[in-house]
C-alpha atoms as one frame of an Amber mdcrd trajectory, in Angstrom:
protein
  14.453  -4.532 -28.520  13.831  -1.254 -26.711  13.831  -2.050 -22.982  11.811
   1.080 -22.186   9.027  -0.188 -24.453   9.302  -3.581 -22.798   8.811  -2.018
 -19.364   5.807  -0.074 -20.660   4.312  -3.297 -22.019   4.747  -5.010 -18.637
   3.247  -2.087 -16.763   0.237  -1.869 -19.096  -0.310  -5.631 -18.770  -0.267
  -5.482 -14.981  -2.442  -2.382 -14.734  -4.865  -3.665 -17.408  -5.576  -0.061
 -18.320  -3.780   2.536 -20.458  -4.820   5.302 -18.060  -3.568   3.546 -14.907
  -0.348   2.447 -16.575   0.294   5.973 -17.831  -0.173   7.321 -14.295   2.292
   4.765 -12.955   4.832   5.656 -15.656   4.169   9.412 -15.366   3.401   9.910
 -19.051   0.293  10.898 -21.004  -2.141   8.064 -21.875  -2.065   9.013 -25.564
   1.746   8.826 -25.567   1.733   5.418 -23.914  -0.903   4.065 -26.288   1.094
   5.270 -29.310   4.264   3.650 -27.973   2.488   0.348 -27.340   1.033   0.358
 -30.859   4.498   1.037 -32.280   5.946  -1.742 -30.121   3.331  -4.211 -31.406
   4.071  -3.164 -34.972   7.819  -3.709 -34.456   7.138  -7.250 -33.205   4.661
  -7.960 -35.977   2.004  -9.399 -33.636  -0.912  -7.863 -31.705  -0.195  -8.057
 -27.976  -3.368  -6.471 -26.575  -7.089  -6.624 -27.062  -8.497  -3.171 -26.414
 -12.080  -2.964 -25.168 -13.242   0.469 -24.051 -10.875   1.423 -21.213  -9.662
  -2.124 -20.508  -6.647  -4.008 -21.810  -6.248  -7.770 -22.023  -3.546  -9.892
 -23.598  -4.031 -11.761 -26.839  -2.889 -15.429 -26.813   0.404 -14.368 -28.411
   0.617 -11.472 -25.992   0.296 -13.876 -23.046   3.171 -15.974 -24.389   5.286
 -12.867 -24.938   4.494 -11.633 -21.390   6.239 -14.656 -19.832   9.408 -14.049
 -21.844   9.229 -10.296 -21.257   9.183 -10.829 -17.482  12.340 -12.939 -17.708
  14.109 -10.400 -19.932  13.177  -7.501 -17.650  14.251  -9.387 -14.526  17.608
 -10.354 -16.029  18.221  -6.780 -17.180  17.479  -5.434 -13.669  19.815  -8.001
 -12.120  22.600  -7.004 -14.517  22.190  -3.281 -13.822  22.025  -3.975 -10.077
  25.268  -5.965 -10.283  26.987  -3.213 -12.265  25.836  -0.596  -9.757  27.198
  -2.675  -6.889  30.576  -3.017  -8.608  30.736   0.729  -9.083  30.137   1.230
  -5.371  26.780   2.902  -5.930  24.399   3.195  -2.998  21.908   0.336  -2.667
  18.354   1.611  -2.458  15.338   0.051  -0.816  12.169   1.892  -1.819   9.421
   1.486   0.774   5.849   2.755   0.410   3.865   3.421   3.591   0.219   4.391
   3.966  -0.534   8.013   4.857   3.142   8.680   5.516   2.888   6.970   8.933
   5.958   4.934   9.828   4.858   1.587  11.372   6.270   1.309  14.890   8.221
  -1.870  14.078   9.729  -0.561  10.828  11.941   2.000  12.587  13.550  -0.728
  14.704  14.118  -3.031  11.714  15.713  -0.264   9.640  18.047   0.558  12.520
  19.124  -3.082  12.747  19.690  -3.289   8.997  21.727  -0.084   9.023  24.076
  -1.676  11.535  24.412  -4.861   9.463  24.405  -3.316   5.998  25.285   0.400
   6.195  25.367   0.726   2.389  21.646   0.017   2.153  19.683   3.271   1.935
  15.897   3.169   2.527  13.740   5.614   0.590  10.236   6.205   1.984   7.254
   7.074  -0.225   3.609   7.581   0.689   0.225   7.217  -1.004   0.340  10.752
  -2.411   3.314   9.795  -4.590   2.311   6.526  -6.224  -0.234   3.730  -6.472
   1.740   1.371  -4.192   0.342  -1.909  -5.547   0.899  -0.967  -9.192   4.289
   0.542  -8.397   5.239  -2.710  -6.663   4.347  -4.724  -9.756   6.227  -2.375
 -12.071   9.333  -2.353  -9.877   9.088   1.334  -8.936   8.948   0.395  -5.260
  10.326  -2.640  -3.432   8.114  -2.952  -0.346   4.691  -1.761   0.716   3.341
  -1.499   4.279  -0.407  -0.972   4.683  -3.206  -1.582   7.210  -5.436  -3.701
   4.957  -9.010  -4.677   5.759  -8.929  -8.235   7.087 -12.100  -9.153   5.227
 -13.783  -7.443   2.346 -17.188  -5.867   3.040 -19.999  -6.646   0.609 -19.934
  -3.125  -0.777 -18.345   0.262  -0.262 -20.161   3.298  -1.517 -17.101   5.359
  -2.400 -14.082   3.073  -2.309 -12.952   0.781  -5.083  -9.204   0.970  -4.778
  -5.981  -0.824  -5.509  -5.816  -1.656  -1.803  -8.315  -4.440  -2.353  -6.356
  -5.743  -5.319  -3.407  -5.997  -2.934  -5.432  -7.551  -0.155  -4.970 -11.318
   0.044  -7.568 -13.202  -1.997  -9.698 -10.136  -2.693  -7.778  -9.179  -5.844
  -8.691 -10.348  -9.318  -5.634  -9.094 -11.189  -3.904 -11.682 -13.347  -0.580
 -10.662 -11.785  -1.608 -11.319  -8.168   0.465 -14.518  -8.072   3.580 -12.343
  -8.343   2.960 -10.703  -4.971   3.596 -12.172  -1.524   2.242 -10.702   1.663
   3.187 -11.070   5.303   0.516 -10.253   7.856   2.413  -8.550  10.668  -0.189
  -7.795  13.331  -3.780  -6.695  13.833  -3.880  -2.927  13.394  -4.768  -0.909
  16.491  -7.652   1.374  15.486  -8.222   4.667  17.222 -10.258   7.833  16.955
  -8.818  11.326  17.184 -11.042  13.694  19.199 -10.907  17.510  19.525  -9.610
  19.114  22.742 -12.298  19.134  25.443 -14.522  16.602  23.636 -17.148  14.987
  25.864 -15.458  11.584  25.415 -11.811  12.641  25.474 -11.180  11.395  29.025
 -12.211   7.790  28.295  -9.613   5.045  28.068 -11.323   3.394  25.100 -14.422
   3.922  22.982 -17.059   2.029  21.098 -17.839   3.352  17.633 -21.509   3.495
  18.643 -20.610   6.091  21.307 -19.652   8.399  18.418 -23.152   8.470  16.941
 -24.067  11.920  15.675 -20.455  13.008  15.151 -18.981  14.492  11.988 -16.227
  12.200  10.669 -13.376  13.751   8.711 -12.630  11.453   5.771  -9.129  10.717
   4.569  -8.688  12.121   1.033  -8.996   9.822  -2.015  -5.255   9.569  -2.651
  -3.492   7.094  -4.933  -4.039   4.321  -2.378  -7.088   4.695  -0.149  -6.605
   2.064   2.566  -7.322   4.649   5.267 -10.449   5.852   3.496 -11.587   2.269
   2.834 -11.253   1.503   6.539 -13.261   4.578   7.521 -16.086   4.005   5.047
 -16.330   0.267   5.697 -16.683   0.724   9.449 -19.002   3.716   9.311 -21.284
   1.855   6.891 -21.213  -1.296   9.024 -21.827   0.521  12.323 -25.264   1.824
  11.375 -24.747   4.957  13.456 -26.053   8.345  12.386 -23.186  10.543  11.324
 -22.074  13.188   8.859 -18.817  13.396   6.924 -16.352  16.180   6.167 -14.794
  15.885   2.699 -12.605  18.995   2.600  -9.429  17.261   3.728  -6.355  16.918
   1.516  -3.819  15.238   3.831  -3.403  13.506   7.176  -1.772  16.607   8.647
  -4.786  18.701   7.631  -7.149  16.107   9.099  -5.340  16.355  12.421  -5.496
  20.153  12.279  -9.229  20.047  11.480  -9.824  17.826  14.498  -7.849  20.217
  16.693 -10.130  23.137  15.750 -13.288  21.108  16.301 -14.372  20.378  12.709
 -14.961  16.717  13.517 -13.373  13.444  14.611 -10.981  11.225  12.651 -11.170
   7.440  12.472  -7.840   5.668  11.869  -6.932   1.981  11.389  -3.644   2.513
  13.264  -2.186   4.821  15.933  -1.461   8.323  14.675   1.583  10.421  15.568
   0.710  12.792  18.388   1.606  15.992  16.555  -1.166  17.940  18.292  -0.951
  17.006  21.986  -4.246  18.702  22.959  -6.227  16.286  20.786  -7.238  12.956
  22.342  -6.095   9.663  20.798  -8.583   7.026  21.999  -8.436   3.288  21.137
 -11.565   1.790  19.555 -12.875  -1.552  20.822 -15.755  -2.636  18.580 -14.498
  -2.293  14.998 -16.441  -4.744  12.816 -14.151  -4.286   9.800 -10.672  -4.557
  11.367  -7.437  -4.034   9.482  -4.222  -6.032   9.538  -0.850  -4.336   9.213
   0.648  -6.088   6.217   3.904  -6.123   4.269   3.660  -6.663   0.497   6.579
  -7.556  -1.768   7.215  -9.276  -5.081   7.806 -13.004  -4.856  10.735 -12.721
  -7.275  12.005  -9.165  -6.824  14.518  -7.559  -9.153  16.223  -5.932  -6.161
  18.097  -8.646  -4.184  17.932  -6.529  -1.019  14.158  -7.046  -0.828  14.414
 -10.659   0.310  17.317  -9.669   2.589  14.996  -7.145   4.257  12.044  -9.557
   4.428  14.199 -12.234   6.080  15.422  -9.884   8.815  12.010  -8.297   9.194
  10.385 -11.674   9.905  13.153 -12.528  12.366  12.525  -9.263  14.218   8.762
  -9.879  14.449   9.320 -13.397  15.790  11.855 -11.990  18.269   9.339  -9.372
  19.412   6.695 -12.069  19.841   8.971 -14.218  21.970  10.216 -11.286  24.036
   6.767  -9.962  24.841   5.075 -13.364  24.992   2.414 -12.252  22.507   1.096
  -9.592  24.902   2.744  -6.384  23.751   2.741  -7.374  20.095  -0.417  -9.398
  19.527   0.653 -10.890  16.229  -0.498 -13.804  14.197   2.225 -14.312  11.645
   1.142 -15.582   8.267   3.068 -15.846   5.043   0.996 -16.243   1.912   1.443
 -15.913  -1.821  -1.573 -14.928  -3.891
């Protein structure tokens, strides 16, 4: 059995779409579809039911999926063991939203480096991959994101993989494979231009920003930032306009600095432009929770090693600051 075809079958099953699976695998949809058809022919059974742009497993395909997961996991464990024996570097691939390093992640990585210097973290952001799909396919090991704590009834422009990754909101058949650890309530803020009429305030209500132009985060491969912005702007009921010509977080910060608008963020932003004002928001009706996602049974054994030490650090931080500096409600859920 060709293990590359097996991985493509697993990815297509989890993505439930040829197009999305092809994006995850970085190949053309037509190529992937041809390979899957050839794979089905080699097995002598139809694995998928194809309806328009959606894929679903046939009864025999569902049975094969369970065995395929075991085969793929065992293969990854064997290759990991061989790499370790050869003295190869151990990688931990971590996806983070908008390229912003969570404040607690830096400390945890420093601790792990002291305990396990052979472990090399590799950071990816939402311009590189669909984090949720990449997590399922094994392309990344961990995913940090500020996820909406409850799903709004509707979003006019956002229907993203972030919701599939968000607790009970997802409807993917593979959701039971993913665990999540809610780290802390995100700390929303708004970025204001230099000299803005509200830039001297210690905190702001979203309603005080009525009439402003809001710079929207671009629709990247994972739009948790954009979801947060749209959900709260829609829920606030304030009059506002939006600026859509942004292609990155760095550009959004630059646009704020030259007075093109304000930028709403679910978490503190790096202060790359010191003249801009970073003001906490106090009345967000659609708050986000900083959350760690990982596979319940990861192929990379270092994932659970990281998760164990990460949880210990968060509990340590809670005890040290007596829940004041780090206002965290720790939850550990599998969905």
